[in-house]
N, C-alpha and C positions, 0 to 999 in steps of 0.2 A: 215943565215949562219948554225945556229944550226940544222935547218930542213934538210939541204943537208948533213949534216954530219951523222945525224941519218939513212937517206935513203941509203947512201954509206957505211954505217957500214958492216964490213964483217960477213958472217955468223958465223964465229968461235968466235965472240965476242958476239953473242946474248945470252941472259939467257936461260939456258935450264929449262924444265919444271920440277917442283921438284916431287921427286919420291913419296913424301906423296899424291899428288893429282893424280899420276897414279895409285897407289895402291887403293884409294878411288873409283876411277872410276870403277876399275876391280871388286871390292866388291859389287858396286850397279848392275853392269851387272849381278853378280851371284845371288844376292839376289832378284833382280826384272827383269827377263829375258824379261818380257812383253814390258818394255821400250825400250831396245835395239832393239827387233823384230820390234817395231811400227817404230822406227827411221829409221831402214833399209828399212821397207817397203815404207815409205814416200818418201826415196831417190832413191828409184826404185831398190834397190840391190834384194829384196827378195820378192816372193809374199805372199800374205795374207794367214794366216792360218786358214782355216775354222774350223777346230776342236777346236783351242783355243777360237775362237769367240763364237762358239756353247756353250763352257762351261761357258764362261762370262756370256752370257744370262741366262743360268740356275741358276748361282750362285746369279746373281741380281733379279732373278724371285721372286716376292711376289704373292702367289696364292690367288686368290679371290674366288673361287668355293670350294665346299666340296670334289670334285674328285681331284682337283688341291692339295689340302692341304694334302690328303692322298698319292699322288704320290710324293710330296715333302718331306713328313715324311717317305718314304720308305716302307708305308704300301702296296701299289699296286706297283707290279714291272712288270707285263706283260700286253702288250697293248692287247692281245688277251681276256684276261678276261674282259677288259673294252668293247670291240667289241661283245663279247657274249652276255654280260648283256643288249646291247642296251643303255648304258648310253651315254648321249650327252656329246661331248668333246667341251667345250667352250673357252679353252685356248691352243694356239699352243705350249706353252713350255711344256704341257703334253706329246706330241708326241716326242719333241725334246728330253726330258729326258730319254722316254723309247726305242727310235729307233734312229739308226744311218741312216739318210734319206740322199737321194741324190735328186737333183732338176735340173728342166730343163725348158726352156721356149719354147712354141709352136710357130714356125714361122707362122704368119698370111697371110701376103700378101708381095708384091713387092713395095720397095719404088722408084719412078720414079721421073725426074725432075733434077735440077741443083745439089741438095745436096744428093739426093738418090742413084743415079749412078746404079740402077738397082739391088740393093742388097735386100736380104730378111730380113724383119723385124719382130721382135716378139711384135709388138704392133698394134691396128687398130685405125686409127684416125676417127673422125665423126664430124660432125658440126651442130649446132642447130641455125636456123635464128630467132634473137629475134629484139627488137626495138633498143636496143644499138649496134647491129651488129653480126657477127658470134661468137658463143660460141663453142670452140675447146675442145673436150674430148678425152682421150685416153683409150683404153681397152687392157688387155692382159690376156692369160691364161698361167697357170703355172702347172706343174706336178711332184709330188714327189713320191718317192718310195724306199724300201730298198732291190730290187732284190731278196726278199725272201717271196713274195707273199702279201706284203701290197703295195697299191697304192692309190694315191689321185689326184684330179684336182680340180684346183680353178680359178675363173674369178674375175678380178679386173678392177675398172674403176676409173679415176681421171682426174684432168686437167693437170697433167704432168705424164711423162712415168714412172719415177722411183717411185712414190707413187702406180702407177697402178700395178707394177710388185711386189711390197712389198704386196699389198693386195690380188694379186693373189696367191702368195706364202703361206699367212697365211691362206686363205680359202681353200687351197689344203690340209693343214696340218689338219684342222678340218673336211674336208670331207674324211679323210682316211678310206679305207675299206679294208677287208682281202678277197683275193680270192683263190680257190683251183687249184692247178697245178696237173697234170698227166704225163702219159706216152702213147706214140703211141705203142711202142714194148718195154717191160722192158727187157733190157740186163742184163746178169750176171755182178755181181759187181758194177752196177750203180744204186746208190739209190737216187740220186738227180732228182726230177721230172724236165721237160724240156719242157713240151708243154701242152695245154689246156687238160682236161680230155675228153670231147666230143665236139660235134659241138654245137657251141653258136652263137647267133644272135642278135645284138643290133641297134636300130633305133633312129635317132632324126631328126626331120624335114623330109627331103627327103633323107636322108642318110640313107643307108642300110648296115651293115657291117657283114659278116660272117666269123669265124674263125674256121679253121679246124685241127684237129690234124696231125702232120707231124712227120716223123722218126727224130731220132737225126742225127744233122749234116745237115739238110736241111737249117736252118737259118730262118729270119722272111721274108717272102714273103708277104709283105704289103706295104703300102704306107709309106712315110718318117716320117710323123708325128705320125702315130699309132706305128711305130717301137720304138720311144722314150718312149712312154707309156708302150710298151710290154717289154722293156728292163728293165725298173725300176720295173715292176712287177715281174720279173723272168722268163719271158718266153724267151726260146731260139730259138724255132723251131715251126712254124706255117704256115699254108696256109691261105691267106685272099682272099675274094670275097667281092667288094664294088660296091655299085650302088647309082644313084643320083648325086646331086650337090657336088662332093667331094671336091671342091675347098673351100667348107666353112669349114675351119679348125676347128672351135668351134663345129660345128654340128658332125664332123668326130671324134673328141676327145669324145664328150658325148656319141657317139655310140659305140665306143670302150669300154669305161669305163662300159656302160650297158651290153655288151657282156661278159666281165670279170665278172661283177657281178652275172651274171646267172650261174656260175660255182658252186656257193654256193648251186643250187639246187640239187646237188649230195649229196646223204646219202651214208656215209662211213659206 
């Protein structure tokens, strides 16, 4: 009977929450905003903040190389000085602390079958025949850039898709290069370079990609995967000519990076 009485108890008679607990909860939210942000993320109310996660990784980073210690200590503040001196970057946190990068995954092929549904996927699945059976591995390719002339691609392979993507993203930061941008025709009042400075060509395997300067407003007249690389590199207008087995996405990406890297042959 006592249980029924408590269940049927009117709402007016329920004890309210003490004001002290309410104030304490508000103080905690103000003092530690990350906790409330994480709770709202797991509840699905608010998307994850990449800038906050990037700052957390930088703060928790313990450098192991001499270059990393210089960057962590604030003695090296420019990524261009590192690239010009041809110093090897062995820690991705060095790039994260000096540049605000954007990342994207290259779509490799088309997933078919019961669960694929004909959707484009960002990983490639391979199988190795062994005595124990088929060993499945996944490979992925990521591209990073700041839209201001810095670009990098990376290739990752693992037994699962998520570690393969993480490896590809890490290697893309370690393979960062700087390219030179130019003008097809320099207009008055426009100081932002928008295209490649001259005709460049890159190759990988059977794939050949030629990038030709284009006037402002033309856009990226190239394949979809090359568009991702050129946008993150800061190229807004370009004509592209491709030859060979262009369905091989990895070779297309490598050929596009080689063509962009040849812009450094220009002497200013």
